[in-house]
N, C-alpha and C positions, 0 to 999 in steps of 0.2 A: 559141351555147356552152355554154350551159346543161346544153340538149339533150344534148350529149354528154357533160359531165362527169354526170349524171344515168344514162347508158347506162353507162359507167365504173364509177362506182360499182356497179351492181347487179351488173356482171360480176364484179368483187373478193367482192359479198357472196356471189354463188354458187360462188367458186373459196374461203371461209372460211364456209362457211357453220353453223360448230358453237363459234365464237369465246368468245360471249356464254354458251353453256352450258357450255364448257368453264370458262370464269373464274367461273362460279359454282360449278362443281364445284372449282376448286382453293380456290375461298373458303372451303367448307365443310372442305375440308383442312388451310388454315392455321388455323383457327378450332379444330380438333380438336388441332393443335400447340401452340398456343396453352394447351389446357388442361392438355395433357401436362407443357410448359416450367413452368407456374403451380405442378404436382404437384411438378419435379423441384427448383426453388427452395424449396418447403416442405421437401421431404426434407433438402436441404442446409443450412437456417437450423436446424430444430430438433435435427440432428444435432452441429453444431460441429465439426467433425472437416474435416481437410485433403481437397477435392478434388481428383477425377484429372484430368490435363490432358484427356483426351478430353473430359470431362461440360464443361470450360473452352469446347475448343473447341466443342461442339455447342448449347451455349448463344450462342455468337456467331453460329454459321452460321442458328438460330433464328430470332435476331433482324434479322441480315443477312436472311432470306427474307422477315421478315413488314414490314420497312422494304421491299423491294424491291416486295413485293406492293400495297402503300398507291399508290407510285409508279405501275404497272403501272397499277392499276384508272383512274387519273385519266387516263394518257396513251389507254385503251382510249375511256372515256367522251367523250373528244376528238378519237379519230383521225378522219382522213382516209380516203379508199379506198384510197390510194400506199401506207400503214402497216399495214394490218389483214393482211396475207400474215405481217410482221415479228413484229408482237404475238401470232399465233396460233403462231406458233414458240416468241416465251418464254415464252406460258400452260405449251407442251406440256413445254419444258425444268425450268422453275420446279415443274409437275406433280409430274417424275419428282424431282427433288430435295427436297420436302418427303415424298413417300412414300418415299425412301430415308432422312430424316431422321427419318421416323418408326421403322421399323422400328431405325434406330439408341440410339431413346429407351429397349428395354429393360435394358443394359447389364449385360449375362449377369455382368460380371465385378466388379458392385458402382460405386458410386460415388464410393467413397472410396480414399486410400491406405491400405493398411493396414500397409504398413512402420515409415513414421513419425508415424503419426496418434498413437501414444500413447511418445512417447522420453521415456525417464526424465532427472532434473535431476542435473547433479552436487551433491556434496556439499561441494566445495570444501575439504578438510579442510588445514590446516598439516603440512609435510614435516616427517618424522620419521627419525630416525637410532636407532642401536642396533643390535647384535647379536640381541638378542630380538626385536627389532619386526621386523626384514628376515628372520629364519629363519620367525616365524610368517606374516607375507604370504606370503614364498614357500610354504611347505606350502600355503595356501590357494589360491592361484593354480592352483599344481599340480593341487588335487583339481575345481577347477573347467574346467582345460582337459582334464579327463580324461574322456572322451564316459562312460566305464563308472561314473562317479560321480555320482548325481542328485540326492542329497540330502549339506549339508556341516552339521554343530554346531558351534558354537565356543561352549566355554564357560569357565567362570572365575570367579571373584569379583568381586562388584561393585566397580568402579571399577577395574579390572585395565587397561581398553584394550581391552574386546571391539570398543565400538561403533566408537572410532577406527580401530581395524585394518581393521575391517570395509568403513566409510566409503571407506578408500584403494580397497580391492580394486572397490569400487562405481563409483570415478570413473575407475580405470583400465578395465574392463570395458566403456568406452563409445569403447573406443578399438579392441576387439574385433572384426572384424566378421561372428564367425559367430553372434552376441546381435542385430547391427542395431540396437544402440543399446536393445531391449527389456530394460529391467534397471530394477527395481521394489523399492523400499526403504517398507517399512511399517515404525511403529512400534508394538507389543504391547502393550498398559496395563496395569498388572498384574492390576486388575480387568475384565479384556477381557469382551467378548460375541458370540456368531460374528454378529448383527447390527451392531456397529460395526464389527467388522474387514472385513465384507462391504462397508461402507462405505468401509471406509478404501480397499480395495485396489480398488474400483470408481473410487473418486477416483484413483486413481494412475495408472487404465488409462484414465481421459477416459471410462468408460462412466456412461451415465446405467440407472437400472434400468427398465425399461418392465414389472416385475412387482410393483411396490407394496412390502409390506414381510414377503411371503410367504420365509420361509429359505430354502426350499426352491425354488422359483421363482429366487431370486436366485443360490443354487451354481449352478444349473443356466447360468443368463445369466451366468456368471462363467469356469466350466466352457467353455462355449460358447467366450467370448472368447479365452480363453488358447490355446484347439485353434486357431484363427485367427493366432495370433501365430508359432507355428511356433516356433522357439529364446528361450527368454527365461530371465531369473534373476531370481526371487523371493528377497526378502530380507526375513526375521522378525525383527526388533532388540528384544530385552527378552521374550524367551518365558518365562511362570514356571510354566506348566503345560502339558501336553500339549494339541493342539489337534488335531482329527480335520478332516484337511485335505480328505476329500469333503465333507463337511457345510457346509466354508467355499466349493467350490467350485474348490478346488487339485486340480490332472491328479496323480494318483498315479503316479508313475515312465514318463513320457513321455517318451520320445526326445530330446536336445537340450535339455530342460528342467530346469533345475537350482534346486530348494530349499535355500537357506541361513537358518540360523537362530543367534542369540545366545540365551547363555541363563547363568546363573548355576549350574544344575543338568547335571550329566553325566547322571541320571536321566531328564530331561525330553526330550534329544538320543538315548538310547535308545527311550524312548517314540514318540518321534518317527520311530522308524524311520532315523535318519541313517547312511549306509554310510559315512561318513569322521566321525570326530570328533576334534577338533584344540581341546588347553588351552593358554588362555591363559596364562602363568606372571608371575609379578612381577618387575619388574625386576633386575637383577644391582645390589651395591652401587653399583658402580662409576656404572651407568648411572642410578640411583635420585638420586646425589649431584650428579651433572651436571643433571637433572632441577628437583632442589631448588634448585640456587644460580642454575639460570634464571631460576625463577619467584619466588627471594627479590629479586632486581634489587639485588646485593651482587655489585662486581668482586674487593673484599678484608675478608678475615673476622680479627677480632684471633684470635691462638692460642688463647685459651679459647675465644672464642666459637664457633671451627670445630671444635675438641674438642666440645663441646656438642650442636653443630648433628649431627656425626657419630653420637652415639647417637641423639638425636631423628629422623635419618633410618632408623636402623638399625631403631628402633621400630616405621615406617611397614611395614616386610615389604617392603619395594619396589611399593607398592601406587600407580600415576601420581595418583588422586584423593587419596589420603591425601596424598600428597607433596605436590602443589597447594594444598589446603586447608591445609594447615600452612603451609607457605613462606608462602601470602599471608595466615592469624592473625601469622606473625613481620616480616613486611615492616615497616620503618622503626622497628625495635626496636634501641636501642644499647646499653641499660644492661646490663652483666653480671651481674647481681642479677636482671634479669627473666628475663635467658636461664634462667640456674639454675633459677630459680622454675618456667619453662614445662617444664623438663627435668622436673624432679621430677612437677609435675602429670602429664605424660603418661604416665611412667612407671609411676603408680600405678593410672592409668586403663586401663592394657593389663594389671598385672598378674593372674595367674592364669588368663588366658582360653586355652583348650584349641587351636584352630583360628583360622586365620587370619579368615573370615569373623566371628567374635566379637570380633578387634582391631580391625576396624576401623571400628565403628560408636562405639568410645571416641574414636578418633580424629576422629571426624567428631563424635561431643557436644565433645570437646575445644574445635572449632571453636565452638562453640555456647557453649558454658559461658566461654568466653575473653571474649566479648561483654561478659561483667561486667557492664552497664549493662542494667537491665530493661525498659527501653523499646526498645532495641535487639534484644534477644530477641524480646519482644511484636511488635515488626515484622516481624522474620524468621518466626516462626511463623505470622503472618495471611497472608504469600508463598502460606501450601502447601493456601490455601482456594482457589485458582486450577488450573484442569485441568492435567495434566500436561506438562512441556514446551511451555507456554504461553507465547507473548511477553505479556509484562501493560506498561500505560503507566505510567509513572514517575509522571506527573501524576494517573491513577485512583486510584495505590496512595496518595499522599500526600494527596489529599483524602478517603481510607479513614482510612487514620492520624489526619488532623485528626478526623474526625465520629464514630470509634472511640475518641476519647480516649487512642491509645495513645504517643503523646509527652507532652512537659511542656508545660505551658501557654505559651503566649507573648501578647503583649499584642495583635499585630496578626498578620491573615491572613501578610503577607506572610515575616514571623518565624518562622511554623510552618512555610509552603512553605519557607522557606527551611531550616528545621530538618529538613524530611522530605528532602530532598536529601541533607543532610549525612549523614543515617541509611542510603539506599539507596547513597551514595558507600562508607561505612563495610564493608555488606554483601557490596558487591562485591569491596572491596580484601580481607576476608576468606576470600574465593571459595565463601560460601555465596551469592550470586548471580551469576549471566552476565550481561554486560552484551551486548544484541542491537543495539541501536542509541543512538543521545542520548537517545532517547525511551524505550525499552524495555529490560525486563529481564525475564529468568526465572530458574527454579530449576532446578539441574539435576535427573535423577528421582530418584539416591543420595540429595542431599542433601533432596529431598522427604520419599522415606520416613522419613528420620532426623528431619525435621520430625514429622512425622503420626505417629511413633512415641511422639516426645515429648506430642504429644497425648493421646495416651492414656492416658495416666497423670496429666497433668495439665493443667490446661485442652482439657476434654475438647470436642475435635471429632468432625463426622462430615461429610465430606469426599467427594461423590460427583459431582465436577464433570467435565464435559466426556465421560461415559460412554455418552452416547445411551439412556440410561433414559427406559423408555415410562410408568414408572408412578412413583408418589412412593413412597421404602420405608414399609414395613409400620409401623403404629403402635409396634410393638415394641421398633423400630431409637431411637424417639425415645424415650431415657432421660432420667431428671429431672434428671441428671447435667450434661446437653450444655451446653457455653458456646455453639458456634459451628455452624451446620449452613451447608454449601454446596451447593447444587445444581444451580448454574450450567449454562448451555450442554449441558441435555441434551434430550430430545423429550417431556418429561412435559405432555401435553393438559389435566388434569384430576387435581383431589384430591377424594378418596370425598365422599360425602353423609354426613356426622355422624362424620367426621376429627377426633378435637379431642386432638391430642396432649397428653400433661402436664408441659413442660417449664418450668418454671418458674423455672430459671436461665439459661435462653437467652436470650443479649446480643443474635447476630446471626443472622439468617435470611437468605440469598439464593437469589433463586430467577429470578435474572434470564436471561433467554436462552431462555426455554423457551416452546414453544404454549400457553401455560394461558391457559383462556378465563375461568376463576372461581375462586372459591376459597369455600367454604362458609361459613354468616354464623359457626359455631362452630369456626374451625379456629384463631383465633387466644383462645378463652377462657380457655385455661389457658397464656397465653405470658405473661404481665403483667410480666415483667422485659424483655422485649425492646426494645433500643434502638435495634439497625439493621434496617430492613426497605428490599428491596432488591427490588423486581419489574421492574427495566428490563427494556426489548426482549420483555418478554409481550405474549401476544395477548387480554389481561385487558380484557372490557366494563364492568365495575362491581367496586368493591369491598364487602368485607364490612363491615357497618355497626361489628361487632365491633374496627376499627381504631381508631376513635372512643373506644375505653376503655383504649387501650396507653400509658397517662398516660406510662410512662418514655421514649416514644420520641424519641431525639434526631436522627435522620437515615430519611426517607422517600423512596426515589428509585421515580420512574414515569415513568424519559426514554423516550422510543421506546416507549413501551403507544399504539400510534396506533390503536387503537380504545379507549379509555377517554373516557368523556364526562362523567363528574361524577365528584367524590369526595365523601364522606361527611363530615359536620362533623369539623371540627379545632379544636374550641374546649377541649376537654379535654388539649390535646397542649401544655401550654404548656413542655414541656422541650425541645421541639424547635428543632434548630439548623440544621439543612440540609433545606429543600425544595426537589426538584426534579420539576417538571411537565413540563418543555421536551416540545415536539413528542408529545403527545398530542391529542386531539379537544375536550381542555377548551374549554369556552366562556364559563365564570363559575368567578370564584375560589371556592374551595368558603368555604361558611361556616364563621366564629371563626378566620380567616386574621386578624383584625387582633388576634386574642390571644396571638399567637405571639409575644412579647415578646422572649422568646430567642434567637430567628431572626438565624441570620448569615448565611446563604447562601439567595438564592432566587432559581431557575432558570426564566421561563418563556417561553423562545425557540420560537419555532416554534410557538406556540400561538394559537387562535382568538379570543381573549379579545374581549369588544365594548368593555370597559372596567376600568378599575380604580378601584372604589368610593372617593369623596373620602376621606381621611383614612386609608387602612388602610397606606401607606409609612410614612406621617407614626409609627405608630405602631409600627412596626418598628424602634426607634432603633439598635438593635445590628448591622443590617445591614454585612456589610462587602462581600458581591459580591451586585450587582444587574441582573439580565439578564431586559429587558423584551422582548415584541412588538414585531417592526418597526412594526407597520401601526397602533400605539397612540404618542400624540404624549409624551414624558414628562410628567409631572406636574411641573414644574420647580419648582414652590417645597415640595412634601412633598421632593421628591431633595435640595433645599439642604440640609435639617432633619435628612440622615443624615451626623452628624459622623463616624461611622467607616468610611464607605464608601472602600473601597481598589479596587473591581472593577467597573466599571459596563457595561453595553452596551445601547444604545436609542437612537432616532431623537427629533429634533427637525426644527422648521417653520418658525424663526425666525431668523434669523442673532442676533438680541439673546437668546435661550435659547440658544444654540450657546455664544457667547460668554460668557455668566454660570454656564453650568455648566463649559466648560474654567478660567473661573478658579476654582471653586467646586474641582475635582478638585486643580489646581496647588496649592492651599494647603494641601492634605491631607499630612500626614509619618504613614509613609513615603512617598513619591509614590504615586500612582494607576497600577492599569494601566487603559483605555477601549475603547471602541470607540462611536465616536457617529456617527453619519450625520446631514447635514443635508439632506432632500427637500421637494420640494414639495409632493406629494399622499402621505397614506399608503395606501398600493396598489398592491398588484402587485410589492412590495418585499422581497427574501428577504436577511436577514442570514447574513454567511458566517461561520458559527461559528468564533471563535478563544477562544483563553483566553490569560490572560497579554501581552496586546499593548497598543501603544500607537498606534492608528489612529484617523485621521479621514476619512470618507467623503463624496463630495457625490454624492447621485444625485438622477433625476426631476426635471429641468431646474432644479436648485436654483441655479446661478451666472447662471441668466437669468430667472429669476421673481421679477419685484417686489413680490411680496407677500408673499415672505420679508424681509422690510425691508433698508432703506438702510445704511450702514457697513460699515468695514472687518472683513473678518472673521479673529478674532482664533486662531492655531494653538499648541499646546502648546509649550512653550519642549521638553520631550522627547519630540515627537512622532517616530516612525518609521517610522509606514507610513501613505503616501497612497492613496487609493482612489476614483477616477471612473470614473462609472458612467452614460450620459445626461445628466450633468448639464449639458451645453450649453457646453461647452468649443470655442473656436475659435483660428485662428492656430496659435500656437506654444502649447507648455503652459505655459511661462515667462511669457509677455506674459499671456494670457487669467486667470492665477493667479498673480498679481505676490506670493502671501504665499512663495512657495516662499524667495524670499532670506532669509526669518525661521524658515524649517525648514531649515536646514542640515543636523542630523542626522539628517534623513530617511532610510531604509535601504533602505526596498522601496516601490515604487508602482506601483498598479494602474492603467491607463487603459482601458477598454472601452466599447465601442457608441458613442463619441462620434464624430459623423456630421461635426463640422466642422475638426477639429483636423487641421491638415498638417503638425506637427512637434515634435519637444519644445523645443528651442533654433534662436532666428531670430537668424542671426548678422551686425552690422552694423557698424557702424566702431567701433573699439577705445575711443573717447572715452563712444559711446552707449553701447556693453556695460561699461565701465566702471560708468556710471554707475545700470545695471540689477541690477548684482550678479552672485555667480556662484554658482547654485544647485547644488542634489545632489554637493555636494563627499565627501558621505559615502554615498552612497547606492551601495546592493549588489546587489537585483536589481531589474530593470525588467521588467513586461508591458505588451505594446501587445494590441489582441485587438479586431478588428470595427473598424478605421478606415477608412472609404469614402474618404476624403479626404486621406490619413495620406501622403506622401511622402519622408520618411527622418528621421534622428534630426534632423538639420540642417539649416536651410534661410537660405540666403545671400539678403543685398541687398546688390547693387552688388557691388566690390570689399570683401570688408570682410579689413580688418588686424587682424586678433584674435587671432595666435599667441603675446602673452604670457599672454591666458588660458585658454587651450587646456589646459595642464598641469592647471588646478585643475579642470577639468568630467570629471566620471563618473571619476576616478584611482581610485575603490573600488568601482566594478562589476565584480561577477565573473560574473551571470548575467541573460543579455538575451534575453526572448522575446518573437517577432511572431507573431501571427498575425490570418490573413485581412484585409493590408491590401493590397488587391488595385490601388492605384493605385500605387505604390511601386516605382522603376526598379531604384535601387539604395539599399542598405542605408546605409553612409557612404562617400563620398571617401575615397581614399587618404590625403590632406594632414593626414585629420584623425584617423587609425587611431589615433594618440597619446593621445586623450585616451581611449582602451581598455587602459591597460597592462594591467589586472590580468584582464580579463575572461576566466572560466575555463569558461562556459557558454554557447554560441551555437545559439541552435533559432529557423529560421525554416519557418513552416507556412501553406499554404493560401495564400500570395502572389500571384494569376494574373499580375501583369506584371512582376513582380523579372526582372529579367537579371542584374545585379551584384549578390554581395556588396559586395564592396569595389571601391569603380568607381575607373576610370581615369583620368580626368578631375573637374576641379570643376564647378559648373554651370555657370559661364561658356563652359563649352568649351573649358578649356585646358587638355593632356593635363599629368598630372604624375607618368606611370610609365608604364616602357616593360619588354619583356618579360624586362629582363635585372637588373630594380631588385629588390633584397632589402625583402621585406614581412614584420614579425618581429611575433608574436603569443605572445609570450613565456611566458603560463601557461595559455593554450589546451587545457582537456582533452576536451571535448565540444561536437560538432558536429552539430545535425539539422536537416536541408533537406530537407522531405515535400512534396510535390505542388507542385512549383514549375515549372509548364510551359514557360513562358519563358526559367529560367534556361540562362543559356552559359557563364558566368563566376564560379569563387568570387574569385579572383583572378589579374589578368594578370601579374602576377610573379612572383619568385620567392620562395617563400613556407617561411619558417623559423617550423618550429613544434614542439619535439621534445617539447613536454610534450601532445602529444594521445594520448588513450587510449581514447576513444570515435567513432566517426562512423558516423551513421544518412542514407542518403544513397536516397530512394525516389521516385518517380515524378517524378525530373528531367532527363526523356532528351535535354534540347537538351546537357548537361554534358558537354561534352569533355574536361575536364581536372580533377582534384581535387588540388587546387594542395597543401592541406598533405600531400600523401604524394609530389609531384611533385618530381623534378629533385636526389633521393637515390639512391645506392650501396647504401641499405639503409634497412629498416623506421624508423620515429620510434621511440626506446628505450622509450617509455612505449607505445606501441601495444599493445590489449589486444583491438578489436574493431572489426569493418568489417560493417556491414549494411547488405541491397541486399533488394528484393524479390527472393522465386524467379523470378517470371516476368519480370525484367530483367536475367537473365543476360548474356545476348547484349550487352544494352545495357553493361554491365559489361566484357565482353572487347574493348568498340569501342573502349573509351577511351585517349585518346593519352597516352605517357609519354615524358618527357626522355630518362629511363634505360633503356634495352633491356630489360634482366633485371626492369623493377619490376614485371610483373603477376605472375612469378613467386613472387619473393619476399614477396610481399603477400597470396596466394593461403591460406598457412594463419590469415591474420586474417579472411577475408571468411566471412560465414554469408548462405545465403539463405535467407527466411523470409518 
């Protein structure tokens, strides 16, 4: 029998003599294909653009062939005589496929989509009414649609509404198919440079320059990129002087391409060669009156006040910005005498002005003068030190107001902080600042121009912020009368050796956010009056020794100087009140820190200090804010000696120290802010930086390490945030950390990387639950991250009768985020949904096993919901479901969710119905957007809907990305 098998094998080998050789040939081709795949992936990653579908398909086919070849190799090595013929056929087929894939890898049409790769962004301007506005908009639109008009100039005086008008045209262009979404908005600063304008256009085009800083080569690359776009509209807003389009790289007179500029000068429009020039006129008296009343926020006016108002509106000459500014400054005024006085002042400030441009500035100046209070005026002018149209953090501004001593002095840091917010609010109400968000403000460019105009004659400023300067201004510009200099956010790498400006009156120097590597020692020798020096975010490696002689210095900011390893002695800087060394590479405290007896703010977060010498903190008895590196244990006795401390951030490694520190901070008046972490080891731990918070965190097995000490952990009465990260929690959070019952005012809770935790609250009998108390009555945000054994918010024990307690749990929760909880099958059973009446945001991401968001049965298996039951989530606005491969249902009942605004569902392809959108004859009234992966369109089209027309009426809201 063996002889027969050997004979047959020999025969088959003769039939397939080249199998091994062909396999080796195929292997070499596979290796070449692998190399080509790596090259293609590198090109895709470096470009950061949207790849073509054919490229995606090619990568998938390559990967499939590589995998199939690995299997084929193993089969050949283990093959028997009866399979060699089939294997030889597979090798031949695969060789042909690999050769074809190699041919396809050239991609003659390119790797990326040209149409969608740089679509602009909507400006989302508020709706405007009025005959003048509609007429101007119609003139602009007709010109944009006229193929014979390639350049359009829109001019008018500052504040007349040119930008607002063009923003509306910009947004409407996205619905115009002839431009395929290629609409780009660039704001041109008053002191623009070719280099900066090229950079701004490249950013709008999502283009990375490959030619460095050579302006001619950059222009050529921009030109080529525009040529590939086909039809496009480029809008240059706020152009102050002629721009040579060819030097920038803008194609001249190319069919299908439109250039739109706005300017305050018709001369600029002519010099730019605009084929159509449109003047934006001021508002009619009626439209001006309506706008003024709208911004004044007054329903009824006393007849005498109304008469005065109409005179004031007339003096504004129909200028929208002036009307808005004036109305803001008079908002809330009720005394008729104050109205008469305001009218007289405004009348005098506009008297004798020949043209409208000259009348605008006095109106804007009037709002500034009307601030009356010098501290309001000082703070307003300080805001002009930031770049044009730049969102400024309120917190940063207030810190600077305090350190620059622009406000009235207060006994406590908290009182000064409150004063800062009050000032910013007043400036916003006067329309001298605009609110970007709850944490950000900015200056309108015309208001900033007015502020800088003031500083040219009083409190001399030199402001060249955000202009992409590559060299520091010439020494001749550093005049003796300068008070403040801002060169922030430029590209200055060095200061010339020997440069020593003579600026004896200079109080503030801001060089932050520059790639500055060094400063010559002589630079500060003639600046002995400097009180604030900001070098934050620079690449400086060492500081000149001349800093040690700036004896008037109050503020030294070196935050995020990530290359800085040492600071010269600070012994002479005894007036210093604020020192920020955070996120530098400093390993030792500078010499002389103990001499800074006036220091109120010391920030050392994120640096690699080996220790804080004994006695240093005790000597800084006026400290109000202290932020220590996380790897250094708090020198508890010295911190307890700081009787004026109001804001503290640091770590302790014993329960005793934690309790002593909390007791100390709770005794302070006014109440303190704090970020305190109990950790087992001072290593590998990074504090997440926050300010003005009341947070206690437990890290590094701190809840299971007996070496930290026994005893009950004391939590502050006013604690607002709890954080657990690898602390050793197990079972339920409420049981594992029983102090929660004493922390009923906690608003935010984060639970991260806890391997043993299973749920937040364990539900048992009513009596037992009553004895435990009810935590989280005030909780607003809950974040759960990477909890491998987490099974859900609640865990039942037996048949728990806990209905009386449920309305009190999570009643204030608005934001719930869950990530990487891979054991969880369902988030919450339907019977407990009543515990989340105020939920507004729900995000479930990368939970591999979850099948239901709202479960249709309890843990004991009893059914509690059917398909006709109504599930109400009255306040849910945002729903994010990402990367949930097993998710089959959001909710099996009829979900009522009229509040829903945004839904994001991606990589949830087992989901058959989108409950918040299903069962209704029309979209939810608040719905704004539905986001789905671009390559999951087929899944979206396959969804099941109760209403036959649902897919059609939802389609306008769907965005594939």
